C-alpha positions as CSV (number, residue, x, y, z in Angstrom):
1,M,-7.7,40.3,-19.6
2,A,-5.8,41.2,-22.6
3,G,-3.3,38.7,-23.9
4,Q,-1.1,41.5,-25.2
5,S,-0.4,42.9,-21.7
6,M,1.5,39.8,-20.5
7,D,4.6,38.1,-21.7
8,P,3.6,36.4,-24.9
9,R,5.5,33.3,-23.8
10,T,3.3,32.8,-20.8
11,P,1.9,29.2,-20.9
12,V,-1.8,29.0,-20.8
13,L,-4.3,26.1,-20.8
14,V,-6.9,26.9,-23.5
15,G,-8.5,23.6,-24.2
16,Y,-9.8,20.8,-22.0
17,G,-12.1,18.0,-23.3
18,Q,-13.4,14.7,-22.0
19,V,-15.4,11.8,-23.4
20,N,-17.1,8.7,-22.0
21,Q,-18.1,5.8,-24.2
22,H,-20.8,4.0,-22.3
23,D,-22.4,2.1,-25.3
24,D,-21.1,-1.3,-26.3
25,H,-19.1,-0.3,-29.5
26,P,-16.3,-2.7,-30.2
27,G,-15.2,-0.5,-33.1
28,V,-14.2,2.4,-30.8
29,E,-10.5,2.2,-30.0
30,P,-8.3,4.5,-27.8
31,V,-7.2,6.8,-30.6
32,D,-10.9,7.4,-31.5
33,L,-11.5,8.6,-27.9
34,M,-8.4,10.8,-28.0
35,V,-9.6,12.4,-31.2
36,A,-13.1,13.0,-29.7
37,A,-11.6,14.4,-26.5
38,A,-9.3,16.8,-28.5
39,R,-12.3,18.0,-30.6
40,A,-14.2,18.6,-27.4
41,A,-11.2,20.6,-26.1
42,A,-10.7,22.9,-29.0
43,D,-12.0,23.8,-32.5
44,P,-10.3,22.4,-35.6
45,R,-8.4,25.6,-36.3
46,V,-6.7,25.5,-32.9
47,L,-6.0,21.7,-33.2
48,E,-4.4,22.2,-36.6
49,A,-2.0,24.8,-35.0
50,V,-0.6,22.2,-32.6
51,D,3.1,21.6,-33.1
52,S,3.6,18.9,-30.4
53,V,1.4,15.9,-29.5
54,R,2.2,14.1,-26.2
55,V,0.3,10.9,-25.4
56,V,-0.1,9.3,-21.9
57,N,0.9,5.6,-21.9
58,L,-2.1,3.4,-22.6
59,L,-2.8,-0.2,-21.7
60,S,-5.8,-1.1,-23.8
61,W,-4.0,-1.3,-27.2
62,R,-0.4,-1.2,-28.4
63,Y,0.3,1.6,-30.9
64,R,3.9,2.2,-32.2
65,D,3.3,6.0,-32.1
66,P,-0.3,7.0,-31.0
67,G,0.6,10.6,-31.1
68,L,1.3,10.3,-34.9
69,L,-2.1,8.8,-35.5
70,L,-3.7,11.5,-33.4
71,A,-1.9,14.3,-35.2
72,Q,-2.8,12.9,-38.6
73,R,-6.5,12.7,-37.7
74,L,-6.5,16.3,-36.3
75,R,-4.5,17.6,-39.3
76,A,-1.8,18.9,-37.0
77,Q,0.8,18.9,-39.8
78,N,4.4,18.1,-38.9
79,A,3.6,18.0,-35.1
80,A,6.4,16.4,-33.1
81,T,5.2,13.3,-31.1
82,R,6.0,11.8,-27.8
83,Y,4.7,8.8,-25.9
84,T,5.2,8.5,-22.1
85,G,6.2,5.8,-19.7
86,I,3.7,4.4,-17.1
87,G,2.4,6.2,-14.1
88,G,-0.6,8.1,-12.8
89,N,1.7,11.1,-12.2
90,V,2.4,11.4,-15.9
91,P,-0.3,13.9,-17.0
92,Q,0.6,16.5,-14.5
93,S,4.3,16.0,-15.3
94,L,3.5,16.5,-18.9
95,V,1.8,19.8,-18.1
96,N,4.8,20.9,-16.1
97,E,7.1,20.1,-19.0
98,A,4.8,21.7,-21.5
99,C,4.8,25.0,-19.6
100,L,8.6,25.0,-19.4
101,D,8.8,24.2,-23.2
102,I,6.3,27.0,-24.1
103,Q,8.1,29.5,-21.8
104,A,11.5,28.7,-23.3
105,G,10.1,28.9,-26.9
106,R,10.7,25.2,-27.7
107,T,7.0,24.8,-28.6
108,D,4.0,27.2,-29.3
109,A,1.0,24.9,-29.1
110,L,0.8,21.5,-27.5
111,L,-1.7,18.7,-27.1
112,I,-1.7,16.3,-24.2
113,A,-4.0,13.3,-24.6
114,G,-4.8,9.9,-23.3
115,A,-7.5,7.3,-23.5
116,E,-8.4,3.8,-22.4
117,T,-11.0,1.4,-23.8
118,W,-10.3,-1.2,-21.1
119,R,-14.0,-2.0,-20.6
120,T,-14.5,-2.8,-24.3
121,R,-11.2,-4.7,-24.5
122,T,-12.1,-6.8,-21.5
123,R,-15.5,-7.7,-22.9
124,L,-14.0,-8.6,-26.3
125,R,-11.4,-10.8,-24.6
126,A,-14.1,-12.5,-22.5
127,S,-16.1,-13.4,-25.7
128,G,-12.9,-14.7,-27.4
129,A,-12.9,-11.8,-30.0
130,K,-9.9,-9.8,-31.0
131,P,-10.3,-6.1,-31.5
132,E,-10.0,-4.9,-35.1
133,W,-8.2,-1.8,-34.1
134,T,-5.5,0.2,-35.9
135,H,-2.1,-1.5,-36.4
136,Q,0.9,0.7,-37.3
137,D,3.4,-1.3,-39.3
138,E,7.2,-1.4,-38.8
139,S,7.6,1.7,-41.1
140,V,6.3,3.8,-38.1
141,P,9.2,4.3,-35.7
142,L,8.5,3.5,-32.1
143,A,7.6,6.7,-30.3
144,E,10.3,8.1,-28.0
145,G,9.6,7.7,-24.3
146,A,7.4,4.6,-24.4
147,D,9.9,2.4,-22.5
148,D,10.6,4.9,-19.7
149,G,9.6,3.3,-16.5
150,V,10.5,2.0,-13.1
151,P,9.9,-1.5,-11.9
152,M,7.0,-1.4,-9.4
153,A,8.2,-4.4,-7.3
154,G,11.6,-5.4,-6.0
155,P,12.9,-8.8,-4.7
156,A,11.1,-8.5,-1.4
157,E,7.7,-8.0,-3.1
158,I,8.2,-10.4,-6.0
159,R,9.2,-13.3,-3.6
160,I,5.8,-13.3,-1.9
161,K,3.8,-12.0,-4.9
162,L,2.9,-8.7,-3.4
163,D,2.6,-7.4,-6.9
164,R,-0.5,-5.2,-7.4
165,P,-2.0,-1.9,-6.1
166,A,-5.1,-3.8,-4.8
167,Y,-2.7,-5.5,-2.2
168,V,-0.3,-2.7,-1.4
169,Y,-2.7,0.3,-0.8
170,P,-4.7,-1.6,1.8
171,M,-1.5,-2.2,3.7
172,F,-1.0,1.5,3.7
173,E,-4.6,1.9,4.9
174,Q,-4.0,-0.4,7.9
175,A,-0.8,1.5,8.7
176,L,-2.9,4.8,8.8
177,R,-5.5,3.2,11.1
178,I,-2.8,1.8,13.5
179,A,-1.0,5.1,13.6
180,A,-4.3,6.9,14.4
181,G,-5.1,4.4,17.1
182,E,-8.5,3.6,15.5
183,S,-10.6,0.5,15.9
184,A,-11.2,-1.4,12.6
185,E,-14.9,-0.6,12.8
186,D,-14.4,3.2,13.4
187,H,-11.9,3.3,10.6
188,L,-14.1,1.5,8.1
189,R,-16.9,3.9,8.9
190,R,-14.6,6.9,8.4
191,I,-13.2,5.9,5.1
192,G,-16.8,5.0,4.0
193,E,-17.8,8.6,4.8
194,L,-14.8,9.9,2.8
195,W,-15.6,7.8,-0.3
196,S,-19.3,8.6,0.0
197,Q,-18.4,12.3,-0.3
198,F,-16.4,11.5,-3.4
199,S,-19.4,9.6,-4.9
200,G,-21.5,12.7,-4.2
201,V,-19.0,14.9,-6.2
202,A,-19.1,12.4,-9.0
203,A,-22.9,12.6,-9.1
204,K,-22.6,16.3,-10.0
205,N,-19.7,15.8,-12.5
206,P,-21.1,15.4,-16.0
207,H,-17.9,13.6,-17.0
208,A,-17.9,11.0,-14.3
209,W,-18.3,7.4,-15.3
210,S,-20.6,6.5,-12.3
211,R,-23.0,9.2,-11.1
212,E,-24.9,7.4,-8.4
213,P,-24.3,8.9,-5.0
214,L,-23.7,6.2,-2.4
215,A,-24.1,6.2,1.4
216,P,-21.1,5.3,3.5
217,H,-22.4,1.8,4.5
218,Q,-22.9,0.9,0.8
219,I,-19.2,1.5,0.3
220,W,-17.6,-0.1,3.4
221,Q,-19.9,-3.0,3.9
222,P,-19.4,-6.0,1.6
223,S,-22.4,-7.1,-0.5
224,P,-23.0,-9.2,-3.6
225,R,-22.3,-6.1,-5.8
226,N,-19.5,-4.9,-3.6
227,R,-17.3,-7.9,-2.7
228,M,-14.2,-7.7,-0.5
229,I,-11.1,-7.4,-2.6
230,S,-8.3,-7.2,0.0
231,W,-9.2,-6.4,3.6
232,P,-10.1,-3.7,4.5
233,Y,-11.0,-2.6,0.9
234,T,-14.2,-3.6,-0.8
235,K,-14.5,-3.3,-4.6
236,L,-15.9,0.3,-4.1
237,M,-12.7,1.4,-2.4
238,N,-10.7,0.3,-5.5
239,S,-10.0,2.4,-8.6
240,N,-12.4,1.5,-11.4
241,N,-10.5,0.8,-14.6
242,M,-13.5,-0.8,-16.4
243,V,-14.1,2.3,-18.3
244,D,-13.9,3.7,-21.9
245,Q,-12.7,7.2,-21.4
246,G,-10.5,9.8,-23.1
247,A,-9.3,13.3,-22.2
248,A,-7.2,16.0,-23.9
249,L,-5.6,19.3,-22.9
250,V,-4.4,22.1,-25.2
251,L,-1.7,24.4,-23.9
252,M,0.0,27.2,-25.8
253,S,1.8,30.5,-25.4
254,A,-0.4,33.5,-24.5
255,G,0.9,35.1,-27.8
256,K,-0.3,32.1,-29.8
257,A,-3.7,32.0,-28.0
258,T,-4.1,35.7,-28.7
259,Y,-3.2,35.3,-32.4
260,L,-5.7,32.4,-32.7
261,Q,-8.3,34.6,-31.0
262,I,-9.1,32.1,-28.3
263,P,-11.5,33.9,-25.8
264,S,-9.5,34.9,-22.7
265,E,-12.4,33.8,-20.5
266,R,-11.4,30.2,-21.4
267,W,-7.8,30.7,-20.3
268,V,-6.5,28.9,-17.3
269,F,-2.9,29.6,-16.1
270,P,-0.6,26.9,-14.6
271,Y,1.3,28.9,-12.0
272,A,3.7,26.3,-10.7
273,G,4.5,22.7,-10.5
274,T,6.9,20.1,-8.9
275,D,7.9,16.5,-9.4
276,A,9.5,14.0,-7.0
277,H,9.4,10.3,-6.1
278,D,9.5,8.3,-2.8
279,T,11.7,5.3,-2.3
280,Y,10.8,2.9,-5.1
281,A,11.1,-0.2,-2.9
282,I,8.0,-0.5,-0.8
283,S,9.9,-2.5,1.9
284,E,12.3,0.5,2.3
285,R,9.7,3.1,3.1
286,A,10.3,4.7,6.6
287,E,6.6,4.4,7.4
288,F,3.7,3.1,5.3
289,Y,1.5,6.0,6.4
290,R,3.8,8.7,5.3
291,S,5.1,10.2,2.0
292,P,8.1,12.6,2.2
293,A,7.8,13.3,-1.5
294,I,4.2,14.4,-1.2
295,R,5.0,16.6,1.8
296,I,8.1,18.2,0.2
297,A,7.0,18.5,-3.4
298,G,3.4,19.4,-2.7
299,Q,4.3,22.2,-0.2
300,R,7.0,23.4,-2.6
301,A,4.5,23.7,-5.5
302,M,2.3,25.9,-3.3
303,Q,5.3,28.1,-2.3
304,L,6.4,28.5,-5.9
305,A,2.9,29.7,-6.7
306,G,2.7,32.0,-3.7
307,V,-0.3,30.3,-2.1
308,G,-1.0,28.4,1.1
309,V,-3.5,25.6,1.8
310,D,-6.2,28.1,2.8
311,D,-5.8,30.0,-0.5
312,L,-6.8,26.9,-2.5
313,D,-10.5,26.9,-3.5
314,L,-10.5,23.6,-5.5
315,I,-8.4,20.5,-4.8
316,D,-8.1,17.2,-6.6
317,V,-6.0,14.7,-4.6
318,Y,-5.1,11.6,-6.6
319,S,-7.6,9.0,-5.3
320,C,-6.9,5.5,-6.6
321,F,-7.6,4.2,-3.0
322,P,-8.6,5.9,0.2
323,S,-5.2,5.5,1.7
324,A,-3.6,7.6,-1.1
325,V,-6.0,10.5,-0.3
326,Q,-5.4,10.3,3.5
327,V,-1.6,10.2,3.2
328,A,-1.6,13.2,0.9
329,A,-4.1,15.1,3.1
330,N,-2.0,14.4,6.2
331,E,1.3,15.4,4.6
332,L,-0.1,18.7,3.1
333,G,-2.4,19.7,6.0
334,L,-5.6,19.4,3.9
335,P,-8.7,18.7,6.0
336,A,-10.3,15.4,4.8
337,G,-14.1,15.3,4.6
338,D,-14.7,19.1,4.7
339,P,-18.2,19.5,3.1
340,S,-17.2,23.0,1.8
341,R,-14.0,21.8,0.1
342,P,-13.9,18.1,-0.8
343,L,-10.6,16.7,-1.9
344,T,-11.8,15.9,-5.4
345,V,-13.3,17.9,-8.3
346,T,-14.1,14.7,-10.3
347,G,-15.3,12.1,-7.7
348,G,-12.1,10.2,-7.9
349,L,-10.9,7.0,-9.6
350,T,-13.6,4.8,-8.1
351,F,-16.5,6.9,-9.3
352,A,-15.4,9.4,-12.0
353,G,-13.3,6.6,-13.5
354,G,-9.8,5.2,-13.3
355,P,-8.5,5.0,-16.8
356,W,-5.1,3.6,-15.8
357,N,-2.4,6.3,-16.3
358,N,-4.7,8.9,-17.6
359,Y,-7.0,9.9,-14.7
360,V,-5.1,13.2,-14.1
361,T,-5.7,14.4,-17.6
362,H,-9.4,14.2,-16.6
363,S,-8.9,15.9,-13.2
364,I,-7.0,18.8,-14.8
365,A,-9.7,19.2,-17.5
366,T,-12.4,19.2,-14.8
367,M,-10.4,21.6,-12.7
368,A,-10.1,23.9,-15.7
369,E,-13.8,23.9,-16.3
370,R,-14.5,24.6,-12.6
371,L,-12.0,27.5,-12.5
372,V,-13.4,29.1,-15.7
373,A,-16.9,28.9,-14.1
374,N,-15.6,30.6,-11.0
375,P,-13.0,33.2,-12.1
376,G,-10.5,34.2,-9.4
377,Q,-10.5,30.8,-7.7
378,R,-7.3,28.7,-7.5
379,G,-6.9,25.0,-7.9
380,F,-4.4,22.4,-6.8
381,I,-3.8,19.0,-8.5
382,T,-1.9,16.1,-7.1
383,A,-0.9,13.1,-9.3
384,N,0.5,9.7,-8.1
385,G,2.1,6.8,-9.9
386,G,3.2,3.4,-8.7
387,Y,2.5,2.5,-5.0
388,L,2.3,6.1,-3.7
389,T,5.7,6.4,-5.4
390,K,5.9,9.0,-8.2
391,H,4.3,12.4,-7.6
392,S,3.6,15.5,-9.5
393,F,1.8,18.7,-8.5
394,G,0.3,21.7,-10.2
395,V,-1.3,25.0,-9.1
396,Y,-3.8,26.7,-11.5
397,G,-5.9,29.8,-11.7
398,T,-7.7,32.2,-14.0
399,E,-5.9,35.4,-12.9
400,P,-2.9,36.3,-15.1
401,P,0.3,35.2,-13.2
402,T,2.4,37.8,-11.5
403,H,5.6,35.7,-12.3
404,E,6.7,33.2,-14.9
405,F,5.7,29.5,-14.6
406,R,7.9,28.0,-11.9
407,W,8.9,24.4,-11.6
408,E,11.3,22.5,-9.4
409,D,12.5,18.9,-9.1
410,V,12.8,18.5,-5.3
411,Q,14.3,15.0,-5.5
412,S,17.5,15.8,-3.8
413,E,15.6,17.0,-0.7
414,V,13.4,13.9,-0.7
415,D,16.4,11.7,-1.0
416,R,17.8,13.1,2.3
417,E,14.7,11.7,4.1
418,P,15.2,8.6,6.3
419,T,14.3,5.2,4.8
420,R,14.2,1.8,6.6
421,A,16.5,-1.2,6.2
422,A,14.7,-4.1,4.5
423,D,15.7,-7.8,5.0
424,V,14.6,-10.0,2.2
425,E,15.5,-13.4,3.6
426,W,15.3,-12.7,7.3
427,S,13.8,-15.4,9.6
428,G,12.8,-15.2,13.2
429,V,10.0,-13.7,15.4
430,G,9.0,-10.2,14.5
431,T,6.1,-7.8,15.2
432,V,3.2,-7.1,12.8
433,E,3.4,-3.6,11.5
434,S,0.6,-3.7,8.9
435,W,-1.2,-6.3,6.8
436,T,-3.9,-6.9,4.2
437,T,-5.9,-10.0,3.5
438,P,-6.9,-10.8,-0.2
439,F,-10.2,-12.5,-0.7
440,N,-11.3,-14.9,-3.5
441,R,-14.4,-14.4,-5.6
442,T,-16.5,-16.6,-3.2
443,G,-15.9,-14.2,-0.3
444,S,-13.3,-16.2,1.6
445,A,-9.8,-15.0,2.8
446,E,-7.1,-16.5,0.6
447,K,-3.9,-15.5,2.4
448,A,-2.5,-12.4,4.2
449,F,0.4,-10.2,3.3
450,L,2.3,-8.8,6.3
451,A,4.8,-6.1,6.9
452,V,6.8,-7.2,9.9
453,R,9.3,-5.3,12.0
454,T,12.3,-7.3,13.1
455,P,13.9,-6.9,16.6
456,D,16.4,-4.4,15.1
457,D,13.5,-2.4,13.6
458,S,14.2,-3.2,10.0
459,R,11.3,-4.5,7.9
460,V,10.6,-7.9,6.3
461,L,7.6,-8.7,4.0
462,A,5.9,-12.0,4.5
463,V,2.8,-14.0,3.6
464,I,0.4,-16.2,5.6
465,S,-0.5,-18.8,3.0
466,D,-3.0,-20.8,5.1
467,P,-6.5,-19.5,4.4
468,A,-7.8,-20.5,7.9
469,E,-5.0,-18.5,9.6
470,A,-5.6,-15.6,7.1
471,E,-9.2,-15.5,8.3
472,A,-8.0,-14.7,11.8
473,T,-6.3,-11.5,10.5
474,I,-9.8,-10.2,9.8
475,R,-11.5,-11.3,13.0
476,D,-8.6,-10.0,15.2
477,D,-6.6,-6.8,15.3
478,I,-3.1,-8.4,14.9
479,A,-1.3,-5.0,14.9
480,G,1.8,-5.4,17.2
481,G,1.2,-9.1,17.4
482,K,4.1,-11.6,17.3
483,V,4.7,-13.6,14.1
484,Q,7.1,-16.3,13.0
485,V,8.7,-15.5,9.7
486,N,10.5,-18.2,7.7
487,T,13.4,-17.9,5.3
488,D,11.0,-18.6,2.3
489,G,8.9,-15.6,3.2
490,T,6.0,-17.5,4.7
491,A,4.7,-16.6,8.2
492,T,2.6,-17.9,11.1
493,L,0.9,-15.9,13.8
494,L,2.1,-16.8,17.3
């Protein structure tokens, strides 16, 4: 494949590096891991040619402009910097933007990086120690983009403290089970099998944080090492953010890659991408087991790349929780649990690692490695932020593209999809649509969050605050059961 024979402005992914910091090393901070990942992605000569550094929002430490620190350490002189808002969709969105910028001539060589040292940060906090990590003083302007973001909860969620992914995703899980007409036991076994397959992929991924393959029952059955977090999810069905991980991607124009003599067998081409979001308010989703944005934007990305589901050899579906994978698989027509084509190349956020917003930088890096090892194959990346809210997609391959990189924002089409009326302060007797039951650390039910349909088929969110009554929501299948909702958002089963 000669770089000269294609449009020199063709965007190409030429570097992809990942690092894990397993040893206890309180001196290692996020920017150190980004530097290490960048050096694993490309040699110093290539990194020094970077003219733009874009860093995925990180939670372990506050830098005023992490991209500036990274550029300085890599000797990328005069590189423009950018810092993103929050969301697991961000890394793929950054690749989509980078490809458009390269194609239009706005940049020649670009570094995308992210890292978290949440494991170290948490351990330091538990011991009462403060990290002695880099502080940028006021002379460093705050990076552009850091405050971009969307509130993850609206009045309906805030009122009952339905305020974290570990509560919301299991509500989506129950909705999937109810829609499929499955018993709780059959459902748990099935998602245990899905996650067991993911753990098997992680076992073969040298970049995965946890490389121990687990049997289904080790995942879905609670145990001292695997406590119930929020029914029906045990700890091993939750994303694992207790990691110290970094990843970096280097994209450039084919002309620049040729000039820098980067071997063409390392080249991976992004063919197409899309971005869209579902309704931000959880309470206004038409159904908890659907995602119009995934269906519309995911299918559009494939169409733009000229591929169908059967043409994809490698797939990584964003996998913070089992419900996220199942909703995406259903919307895109991807068979879940297929032994010949698992829905992850990494092992997912539970096993490969869930470094907050940066997982997809890792999934793209792993996808690139797999594609380069299997020339001619094609890969599909999905990325998800919020509560199955913000979505980004990318199609990749090693064959030179037959068309320029294509991208679309399909939001206007998603916005035409039906939503559901939400009543924040409704009271009366409704019907249980879905629920989840958070547990305390001693293994007892604390409360239960309910999504309730009112007689006019709108939705109200409510909470059972009595632990004894919450316990009943695990023993019994309360789907479709009657519930009394009070004006303060509390509820009682009838």
